[in-house]
N, C-alpha and C positions, 0 to 999 in steps of 0.2 A: 849132584850130575842132576839127577834126576828131581830132586826137588826143587832146582834152580829154574829145571824146565816148567814144572810144574805152576810155581810162581810168576813166569812170564807169561805162561799162557793163559794164567788168572788175571793178569794186569790187562794183557791184548782185549781178552773177552768183554773186562769193565769197559775198555776202552772204546772197542765195539759198540756195547748197548747203550754207551753215553751218543756215540754217533747216531743209532738209530733213534732215539728220547729226543732228539734235537732235531732231526725231521719227520717226527712224530711217525715212527714206525717202531714195530716191536717183533721181536724174533719169537720163533714158535721156543724155543730151549727159555725162555724168558717166563713161558707160563706157571702158574700156582699152583701148585700140587694140589690136587684133585682133594686130597683130603682138609684142604684150607679153604676150599671154598666152597662158604653157606650158602647155600642155596633158603631163601625166605622161606618159611613154614607157612602156608595160608589155615589159617583155623577154622574150624565150625563155626556158626555164629547165629545168634538167634536175637530178631527183632520182635518183643511181643506188643500188640495192638493195644494192649492197656498205656503203653508209653506213645503209642504214636499216635493215637486218637484224640485225647486230649490238646494236646499239643499241635498237632494240626489245627483242629476246631479254633483254639488260642490263636493261631497264626490268620486265619481268616477276619478274626477282630483287629489283629494288630497292623498287618502284611499287607496292603493293598497291591492289586494287581495295577501295576500304569506301564510308562514307557520304559523304566528303569527294569523292574521286577514283569517280566513278560508274562510268569505265571508261577501260582503257588506250590511248593512241592516239600517235602523232607524227605532227604536222600536217604537210603539204609547206607551205612559206612560200616563194613568191615575193617578193623585198625590194621588187622594184619595182612593187607593187602598192600605190595608195595608202588601200585598207582595210587597217586594222591588222590583222596575225596570220589572214591570208587567205591562198588559194591564185589564187581570181579575185575581179574587183568584187563576184560575185554569190553565189560557194557555195565552199567548203571541199572540202578533200581530205584524211584523215589515211589513216594504217594502223594497225589496230586489233590488239592480243594480246590473246587468252584463253588460260590456261593450264590445264591438265589441272585439271578440276574446279570450275574459276572460272563464275561466273554475272555478267552485268551484267544490274540490276533491271529487270524490267518498267517502260515510261513511254511516255509519248507529248509529244509537243511540237508545234507549227505549222509548225517544217521537215519539208518531202518529205527523205527520205532512202534512199540504198541501198547495197547491201552487194555488191561482188564479189569471193568468195573466194578467195583465192591460195594457201593452204594449209593442210593440217588433216584430222582426220578424227572423226568423230563428235560435230559440235557442230549444234547446233540451233538455231532463232532461232523464237521461238514469237510469233507475228504475227495478230493478234488470235484467237488460240485455236489456231490453225494450227500443228503444228509442223512447222518446214519446214528438214529436214535441209540442210547444208552441206556441197557439195563442191567443189573445187577448179574454177573455169571458172566457177561457178552465180551467178546474178542474181538479188537478192532486194530488192525494191522495199517501201517502209515511205512509203505517203501521208501526207500532213498530218493530223495528231490519229488516228494508228491507234497502239495499244498495241503494242511488241515488246519482247523482251528476248531473251539468248541462253545456250546452257549448253555447255559442253564438256564433255562426258561422256567424251571420250580419253583416251589417255593420251601426247600430243605436244602443243605450243601449236599453238594455229589464227591463225592470220595474214589479214586482210582488210580489202580496201579499203574504204573509205566516203567517200561527199559527201553534204552536204547543203548547204542554199541558205539557212543561219541568217543570213550576209550581209545577204541582200536582207532576211529576212525584221525584223532589226534596222535598218537603214536602213530601214525604212518605218516603226519602231518596232509592229511585230504579232508579236513572239516570244514564246511562251509555253511554258511545259512542266509537266508533271503526273507525279508519280509513282503506280503503280498503289496504288489505296488498299487493295486485299484481301490485304496481304503481298508481300513480295519477287518473286513470281513468277507471273505469269499462269497460271493451269492450263490443260495441253492439253485442247482439246475439238474438237478438227478435225484429219483426218488429213492428213498432206504433200501437198500438191497440190489441197486442200478449192476455194478461190476457181477455181484456175487449171482446174480443169474446169468449175466452174460458169459460167465465160465463154467457154465453146469453141463449137464450135458445134450441141451439142445441150446445149438448155438446159430448166430447169424453171421458169416463171413461178412467181416466191415462193421461191425457192432461195436467193435473198441478201437479206439483211436491209439495208434503205438499198438508195440508191441508187450506192453507192461515193463513191470511189476507194477498191479492196481492193489489202491487201498480194497479191502477185504472188511467185513464183518461176519463172525461165527458167531450166532444167535445161541445163550446159557440154556435154552430150551431143546433144542434140537442136540447140541452137545451130550445133555443132562438122559436124554433121551436112547441117543447110541450107546453111551457108557451102560446103563442099565440094560439094556439090551444083551451085550456081551456078557455081563455079572450072570445074567439068569441063563445064560448059553453055558457058563463053565468057562467062557474064554480068558482064563486068566495067565500072566506071568509070572514065574515063583520068584523075580526078586522084583517086580512093580505092581504085582497085584493088575487090575485090570486097567488096562490102558488106552487111551486113542493119541494117536501125533497129528496136531493141526497140519495141513499142508496148504499150499499152494492150489487153488483149484483149477487154474489155469496148466501148472505145469505137473502138479504130483510131486514137486518138491518142498523143500521146508516153508516155514513162512515169510522169512526171507532169506538171503545169501548168510545171513552173521548171525540170526536170531531163530532158535528153534522152541517150539511152545508144544506140550504136553499136558493132558489131564489124563489122573490117575485115580482110581478108588481102592480103599482098603476095603474088603469088606468085614462084619461084624467078625472079632476077634482074632482078625488076619494079620499074622508075622510073614515079613517075606525072609527070603535067603540074602545073603549079604553077595556085594558086587561090587565094582569099580569101574569108572571110565573116565578119559581124558577132556572131562568139557568140564568145567563150571557150573553148576544149577544153584540158582534160588528160587525156593515154593515157597506158594501162598497156601497157606488154610482155607478152603474155601468152606468145608463143612466137617465138623469133629475135632476130635482130639485124640494125641498120641505120643510115639516115642520113637524119633530114631537115632540108631546108634551108629557115630562113625569115628573111624580111627586108620592111621597110617599101614596098622596092621590089625588083624580078624583078634589080637589078644590086649590091644591097647584103644580100648573103646570110649570114647565122650557120649553121652548120653544127653541127649535134648529131648525135652517134654515140649509138646508145642499143643497148641489149643486154636480155637477157631478164629481166622484173622491175621494170624502172628505170620510171619517171615524167617524163613532158616535157608544158614548156607551150606551146601555140601560142595566144597572144595574139589579139585581134577584130582581124580587116581587117588580117592579115600573112599575106603572099604564105607559101607554105610547099609543098613537094613532099616525096615520099618514095622512098627506094631500099631493097630489101631487102640486105641485104650477103649472102644465100645465094645461091650459081646452082644450089642442089640443094633446098632446101627452104623452103617457105612462112613468111612472118611473120604474126603475127598480133595486131591491135593491137584493148585495150578502149578507149573512149573518152567522155568524161561529157560535156556542153557546158551552157551556160543557154540553146539554139536555140530551146526554146520558150516565153520571156519575149520575145525579140525578136520571134519573130514574131504572137505574143497582141497585140502592142502594133505590129504591120506595120511593125518597122523591120531586117527581116531582109531582107539581099539577100547576091548570091554575085557571084561573077566570077571567069571562069579566060581 
């Protein structure tokens, strides 16, 4: 009798599950066992400059910038990331090329974006009317829905790193883009540094139109001097060495609501302690060479050797530690992460 009741129950449950499926519903009892749910494992990844640069320069000869190809970029793809054609789950990183005399049309989009200049001279971005000249090491922030476009007035190709949170925008079905309505290029109406000066310690009420966020440029020379002053004072972190977080000068918050930027120095011969945090981070080697050891556990580490201008990925919640490969010269790393997203959702955590 008990066996019959069990069979009847199973048949009734199967019928219930079938009715739920027909109605696009699912009961909690139908969930797969935790052991059978395989979470995609995002692996660390390395992109070498020796692979990026020659192909990017070749693209400069082969791929024109026109109405179809708005800009010339090579995207860093981590094949283990489940988001197609993306560098991390929430944002992408590309290396952009702009040849002598070329322009990228002025435009705006819902994605926040940033530029970290790698090489070139005579190139500027017009950001909300401000003519922001780009020198190696400069960081330029274009917050969501701000006009921007670039022009190379120099005689050599300019190359910079671009990060955008388009992946997150598209996941939320909230990506929009517009071309500047009054021609290819927004006219220059503000001098270089206009927005930065008006968000500093000396402010004039009403000097900025609107509440922001505004496009900001962080000059490399100022950044480097601040970093070296911290190193001289011995103000270092056991896990990240000497570091500075770029902040919005108006609010003191991260550079954008979705993308956070950091510059860090590993002093000669320095090796940091291992730590992990819940944000994906892409590093660009500004100076020097060294090693990063990354692993899901402290005992199962993958070793990545990096050199100047290489880029590498440290996935979320994976242990990592750095070592400067030089005993005489510092190494400097620029990084961009989705930490602000995790912090705003109260999901950011760090362990060392």
